[in-house]
Every structure is written in C-alpha cells, then in structure tokens.
N, C-alpha and C positions, 0 to 999 in steps of 0.2 A: 487805198492799197488794193490793186488787183492781182488776181491770180487766174489763170486760164487753162483751158484744155489744149488741144491741138486742132489747128486747122478748122475748115468749115464743116457744116453739118451736111449730110446727104451726100458725101463723097464729091464735092465740088473739088476739081483739080485731082481727083483719083481715078482709078479705073472704073469702067461701066458695071462691072461685076459687083462692086462694093455698092453701088447705088442701088441696083436691082435688089441686092441682099437686104438692104435697109428698108426699101420700098416693101418688099415682101414681109419682112418683120413688122412693120407699122400696119399693114392691112391684117396681119394675123392678130396682133394686140387689139386693133380697134374692134375686131369680129369677137374675140374673146371679152373684152369689156362689155360690149353691147348684151352679149349672151348671158354674162354672170352678174350684171349689175343689180343691186338690191333695189326692192321697189321704193318709190319716192316715200318720204314719211316715216320709214322704218328704221330702227336702230339695229344694225346687224347683231349686236350683243343681246338683244332681247328676243331674238327670233331663234327658235331651236335649229341646229344645224340639221341639214336635210341628209339622208343616207344618199351615197353617190349612186345607188341603184334606181333611185326615184326618177322618174321621168320629169320632162319640162325643165322647172328650175332646178333640177338635181344638181346641176354644176355650179349653182350660186355661190358667190364668194363668202356667204354666210358660213361662218364656222371655220374658215381657212385660217390655219395656225401659223404655217410656215411661208417664208417670202418667196421660196422657190415654186410654191403653187398659185402665186399671184401673177396675173398677166402684167409683168414688167419687162421693159427692155433689157437686152444682154448688158449693155453698159451699166445699168442701175444694179441688175443682180451680181455683176462682177464687184462692183464698189461695196454693196452690202456683204458679199462673200468674204471680200478682203478685209472689212473692218469687224467681221465675225458676228454680224447681225443675222440670225437665223429664223428667231420666231417673233411673230408680231405680238405687241402689247395690246391691252384692251382698247386704247384710245386709236391705235393703228388699225385694229380690226373693225372698229366702229366708223372711221372717217375715211381711210384709203379707198374702199369700194366706191363710196358716194364721190369723193373727189376725183378719182380716176374717170368717172361717167361724166365730168364736167360741171357737176353741181356745186353751188355756194354751199359752204358748211360754216355753222356757229357751233363750235366744240368746246365743252368743259371738261377738264380732266385735272385729277389731283397732280401736284408737283410731283416730279420723278416717275412719270408714267411713260414716258418716250414719245411726247407730242411733237418734238422737233422733227422726227423723221416722218410723222404723220402729215406734215406739209412738205418737207423737202422732196420727198418720193414723188408725189403728185406733181409737183412743180417741175422736177426733171423730166418726168415722163410726158407732161403737157408739151414742153419744148422739144423733146426727142420726136413726138409723133407729127409736130408741125415742121419738122426738118429744120429746126432753127440753127442759125449759123452767125459766125462773128459779125458779118455785116448786117445782120437783121436787127440790130439795136436792143433796147431793153424789153426782154420777154418776160422776166420775172422779178417781183419786188417784195422784200420781206421788211417789214418794220416792227422794231423791237424798243421796249422802253429804256433800256439801259445799254451803255457800251459793252459791258461784260458779257450781258446776254447774246448781243449782237455779235461779240467775237465768238462765242460758243456755237451760236447757230451757224456762223460762216465755217467754223472747223467741221462741223457735221455735214454741211454742203460740200466741202472739198473732199471730204472721205466717201460720202455716198456718189458723190458725181465726178470722181477722179478719172473715170473711163469714158466721159462725155467729153464732146469737142465743144465745150462752152465756156466763156470768160465769165468770172465772177469777180465782183468788187465789195469791199466793205468800207461803208461811209459813217465814220462816227466823230463825235466831237472829241478834242484831244490830239488829233492827228492834223497833218499839214493840209489846209484846205486846197492851198495852190496845187500841190502835187495831185490831189483828188481830181481837180479841175481838168489836168492834163489826160487823165486815164478814163473818167467816167463815162464819156461818150463812147468808149470802145467795149463796154460791159454788156452781156447779155443778162446776168443776175445781179441784182444788187441786195446787199443786206445793210440795213441802216437805221439810225435812231432818227425820231420824228424832225428835230431841230436842223440836223445836218442835211437831211433830204430836202427840206423846204428851202434852206440857204442855197442849195444848188439850183433848184427850180427857179429861184429869183436871180441868183448871180451869174451861173455858169453858161456861156454862149452855147447855143445849138442843144443844150441838154433838155430832152423831152421825153416823155413815157407814152407817146402816142401808140407805140406798137405793142404796148403792155398787153399780156394774156392772162397773167395770174397774178394776184395780189394777196399777201399773208400779213395778217397783223396778229402778232403774237403777244400774249398776256395783255389783251386789249383793255381788260378792265384796269390795269395799271397804267396803260398809256393814258387813260382818261383821269385816273386818280392823280397822276402826277402833273395835272394841269395841261396836258398836251391837246385837249379837245379842240381848240381853235386852230392849232397847227396841223391837226389831222384833217379837219374841214377843208382848210387850205389846200392841203396835199391831195385830198379827194377830188377836189374841183379842177386839178390840173390831170387827172387820169381819165382814160377812156371808159364811157359807161358800159361798153360790151367787153367785159372781162369776167373771169372766174375770181371770186374772193373767198379766202379760207380764213376765219376768225377764231382765234383760240383764247381760252381764259382759264384761270385756275379755279374761278368761281362763276356760276352764272349770275352775274348782278344784273340789276335793273337797267343800269347805264349801258351795259353791252348791248341789251335789246334795243336801245335808243340807237346804239351804233349800228346794229343791224339794219334799222329803218334808213340809216344814213347810205349804206353802200351795199347791202346784200340783196340778191334777188332770190326770192322764195328759198331761203336757206334750210338745210337739214340741220334742225337742233339735235345735237349728240352730245348727251351727258354720259360720262362714264361712271360717275360716283352716285347717279341718283338712286340706282337699284341695290347698291352695295350698303353692308350693315354698318359700316363705319366710314367717316370722312377722311380717314388717313390712311396711308399704307399698311397693309395687312401684317407685315412683319415687325412692325414697330410696337416697342413696348414704351408706354407712356406712363410716367409717374408724376404725381403732383404733392408737393410738401408745402408746409406752413413756415415761413422763416421771417422773424421780425426783421424789419429793415435794417436796424443797427447790428444785426447778425450776418448780413449778406457777405460783406468783405471776407470774414474769416470762414464763412461756409464755402464760398468759391475756393478760398485758398485750400482748405482741407479737401475739397473735391479734387483740385488739379494734383494736389500731393498724393491722393490716393488713386489716381488714374493716370500714372505717368506713362503706361504703355498704351494709351489711347490717343485718337485724334478727337479732340473735343471743339465744339463751336459754342461760344457764350455770348448770348444776346443781351445787351444793355439799351436803354432807351434813348440815349443822347450820345453825340460825338465826344462831348467833353468827358462823360463817364467812361467810354471807351479808352480815350486818351489816358485818362488817369489810372484805370485799372492796368492798362497795359504797361505804363511806366512804372508803376509801384511793384507789380508781381515780376516785372523783368528784373529790377533791383533786388528782389528779395531771391531770385535764383531757386525756382521749384525744381529743377531738375528736367525740365521739358521746354522745348522752345516756346516763347510767348509772342504772338504777333497781333496786329490790329488792323481792322478794316471798317473805314467809315467814309461818309459822301464828301468830307470836306478835302479828302486826299487827292492828289493829282493822279491823272489816269495811269500814269507809268508806274507809280508806287502802288497803286491798288492792284494792277494786274501782276506786279511782281511778288506782291504779298500773296495773291491768289494762287499764283503758280507755285510757290515755294510751299503754301500750305498743302496744296494737291500732292506735291512730291514727298512731303515729310512723312515719315512712319508714325511718329507721335509729335503731337503739338497742341497747343491751346490758342484758339484764335478768338479775340473779343471783336464782336461787330454790332453794327446798327443794322436796322432793317433794310437799308440800301443794299447791304451785302446779301440779303436773304434771297430776294426775288429772283427767280430764274437761274441762279448760279449753280453749277453742277459740281459739288465737291465729291469726289470720288471717296468711298471707304470713310465716312465719318461715323466714329463710333457713338458719340454722344452729342445731342443738341440740349444745351443747359439755356433755358429762358429765365434769366436771373431777375429781370424786370417784367412785369405782366404785359403782354402784348395789348394793343388797344382794342383788339376784336378778336372774333373767332378766325375770320379769314386770315388775319396776321398770324394767329397761333399756327394754323394749319400749313402756311407758307414758311414759317420758321422750322417748324418740326419736319417738314418735307426736305430739309437738307440731308437727312439721313435715311435709310431704308429705301433708297432710291432703286427702281426697277425691282429686283428681288433680294437685295442684300439685307442683312438685319441690322437694326440700329435700335437706340435708346433715347428717349426724351425726358427731360427733367424740368419741370415748371416750378418756380418758387414763387409763391404768393405770400403777401404780408397778410396778417389776420383780417385787415379791412377789406382785403381783395377776394374774400371766399366766394362771394356771389359769382366770380368769373368761372369757377369751376362747374357751377350749376349750368352757365351759359354753354360751356364745352359738352356737357352731358347731354343737353338739349340739342346740340348738333352733331349727335352721335360719334363723339370723339371719346373712344374707351380708355379712360383714365383709372389708375390704380394709386391710391393714397399710400405715401410712405412717411414714416416718421424720422426726422432728422436726429441723429445721436450728437446732439452739440455739446455734451459734456466732454466728448472726446477731443473737440476741436482745440488746436492750440490757440491761444489769443495772440492777436497780432497786431493789436492797437499800438502797443508801444513801439513796435517795429515801425509802423507807418509813420508815428509822432516823430521818431527818431530820423527818418529820412526827409520828412517836411522840415524839421529844424535845422537841416543842413542845406536846404535848397528852396529859395523863396519862390522861385518859378513853380516848383512842384506843390507848394503851399497854396499859391494862387490857383493853380490848375484844380486843386482838391475843393477849393471855395467855388469855382465855377461848375464843378462837377456836381456838387451838392445842390447848388442854385438850379442847374438845368435839369436835374431829375425831378426835383420838387415842382418846378414850373411846368415840366411835362405832365406830371400828376394833375396839377391845377387846371391846365388846358384841356385835358380829356372830357369829352361831353357825358360820357357813360358815368354819372355821378354814383349809381349803385355800386360800382367797383371801384372807382378812383375817388377817394375822399382825402384830400390833403391835410385837413384837419385832424384826422385820425392818426397822423404819423408823428413819432416823437422826433422832432427836428433836432434837439439837442443831443440826444443820444445818437443819432444817425451822424451828426457832425463830428462828434467825438469819435465814432467808429472810422471815420475818414480821416483821423489824425488831427483834427482842428480843435483847438481850446474853447472857442466859442462858435456859435452857429453864425454863418453869414447873412447880410441883411438881405431880406426877401421883398423885393420892391412891389412885386406883383400881388403879395398878400396884404389885405387891409392892415394898415397900422405899421407896414415894414418899410416905410419910407427912409429918407436919408441916404447917405453914401453907403458904401460897402463894396460887396463883390459884383453888385449890378445884377442885371436880369439874366446874365448867363448865356442866353442863347441856347441853341440846341446842337 
C-alpha cells in the first residue's frame, strides 16, 4: 500500500521562484550542518553543551533541545510542528546531528526513547537536500522485524513527512503482494519487513534499489534474533555500497557488531543508556513479587479485579497460555474488556486488537513476547510479567511498553520461588526493582469457577491441558538453568489451578511418555 505527497521535488513543473527558494534553503541547510556537525567519534550527550557566546564550535548542535533549533527543512519542521513534536529525546540528540552530516550510525537506545524519529528525520532530510522526486526511484529504505513495527514506523514517516513531495510505501506480509507489485516501483521511501522486501527483489519486475541513498535497520538485534540473518545478507547484496546506513537496536548486542561489519562504514557508536544509572525508563516503578506457580491464575484475577480503571498488559510465555487465560477471564467477566495478542493470530486480527487496546480507556491484554517488541502502546498503566522473561533484554523490552517517552508507568514481575535468581540478574543489569509481598489471603479462590467452565466445554479443557504443557515445556527448554528448573515446579498443583483433575502427560520430560496432551507447542 502506498501513500504519497504531491508532485516532484525541486519545483519540477512549478514556477522558477519556487525552485530558487528550495535551492537557497538547501544551500543554507548544508552550510548550517557543516558548521554545526559534532566531531567524529563523539556522543553529543556526553559532551557539555557550549555557551552560545563561545567562538568556533559555539554553534555546535551539542546541547540543542528543540527541533526548531536544528537545521531541518521547512517541510520537516512543519510536519514536526503539526504532530506536536517540539523537544528532542536523548537518542534524537545523540544521533540526528551525526546522521544529518551523512555519517553511518549504530545506535542503542531504550525502548520508548523516540528512536523512530531519530531515523525518519535524517531520511527525509537526505532526500530533500538531494531534491528527490517521484521519478527518482527508491531513495530511502527502512527494514523492521515485524509487521506491527513497520506499520508504526510508516505512520510516523507519514506524519513527519506530510509536507514533503515524496511517495512512501509499506511492504509487509499479510497484504496483497500483487497490489504491492503494481505500486512498489513508484515509491521513493519503503518501510518493510525483511521477507517481503526480499520477495519483491526476487519476483517484482523492474524493482531495484540502485538509487538508494539511505538504509535504516530498526531493532537490528531482533531482525537477527528472529532468524532473518540470511535474508538480510541477501538484501544487502542487492543494495548499492555507496549509501548511508542507520542501524538501531534496543540493546548493544555482539551480533549487532557483526552486522555493523556487514554494512556500516566507520559508524558512530551511540548508546544512550550506557551512561545512565538504570537500564529502564526513569519514571517507571518496577515491582517484583514471589508467587507460587499454582497461585498465578488467582493472583492475575485479583490484580485485574483491583485495577479495573487501568490499562494493563500481561505477558505469558506461550500462545496457548495467552489463549487459555483470555478465554477463561473473558467468561468470568471481571468488569473490564479482556483481549489477547500472540504470534499465531492473523495480521488483521492482531492489528484490530492492537488498535482497540490503544483506543480503550481501561482494558487487560494478555500477550506473548511477539506483541512486546517495538509496539507503541499509548498510556499503558501496568505491565505485568506473569511468567519470567527468558533474559534481561526481554524483561527490558516488555516493561518498556509502559513509561514511554515521559509518561509514568508501573511494572510487576511475578517470579516463582525457584526463579529468585532472576531478580539478582536484573539488579546486576541496573534495573531498579522494589520487592513487594502479595497479600494472597485476600484473593478469592477461582479454581472451582475454572473447573466449572472446563466441565461444560471440552475444547476449553483441551486448551487448559495444552496451556499447562506449553508452559512447562517453555521452562524445560530455557537454557538458563539457574533460573528455570522445571523439576522445582509442582506440576500437580499447577494443573489443578488450571482446572484440571490430573496433570497432562509431559512427553518431553523423562518418563513422561505415552499419549496425553502431547508436547503442546508454544
């Protein structure tokens, strides 16, 4: 699906006065960028802002806080003003000055830090200063790991770029590839997922990226984690070597450094959270509580019932658990809408759920990690991690769905007694956790309600079995045995709490053979 601006760049088909004005503006912008660019190898956040009275580099972009003081084109300034973006966030202050100067950037920033604009703005500016027009082909390419993230980037690109005369397209799986093939060659900027982009490179006649000026890889660590490394290598082989590359991730992982060797030229390494005292947003209250596995369902129910005026995001470790909790709590009518988001849902259903949760004033959304990465949930009050995340970066990504930019939020992590070591890992990673005690004596027992619902519905009972198996299997498969020990869990009590009279067969455990609920999958 493509969306575009109006007409060609540089006043083709317009009066000469317009052309001269654009030329003059471009000349002024280039002069200002040259005069104010930061020194190579410096992080603008780590350098003390200079007083404007100082000579020489006094006008440096270091310390600039407002977009109106950054040398950006009139169309970009108008788009930012319309969308009410006034002040730069830390990642924007760190990266935009280097990116405007045409340098490659490898940026690491906390989730919720505003990194989308940190690459959208330099992309728009690069094409504006090159007088890019409709007939000039693909000038900018943004690659994101998931469809949802690609859609959000596309929305920000449309907002910031609405006064530019550029055409922009979104290429993601789950959409009609034939329709895309008809429009893809008319686009100046493409936002896409790796698989769909490579499909067009392989199948769409006349589609090429030889004119590309600027490539953006967002959540690059995740593109690699999700097994897209070979796809990405194939894509990079189809791109011109002379280009600018901006690469962003939430964590500076080693594999991203490998990626840098793949595609970046002498990049600026810009980490926003390296100097900060904590790895998570500052206005975030983070609580951790110990909760026995068999008490989790009633604890979640009690939490939802006591937070009916809130927007709550609850993470579970598998699709089956999300489906079971959603179905169960929906039928028990807590007094707030209950929704779910997981990787097995069709694209349309996922986006529908995402939008209605964003629009809702109060709701509880059960989700797997697929939902966590990169999605921008406005005004989430609580992120509850009901199952222990697999590692610290996963925790940071999940909890980063709240307290985005400057709004306040709360996080609650439930750990079983055998997962206590994870709290120490978080502390070592500068995550400021407060311990809280759950008052479980107040919880209303809900096991009999769950049993009653399962007794009336064999499909629901089967789903409960699959949920139990998939959770235990996910614990069994985790490599970090200091935190995840399936043998320490009371499988019988857990199964009972999920409404089952007996535990399902666990084929993946020694001695768990025979028929039964099967290995459950995730």
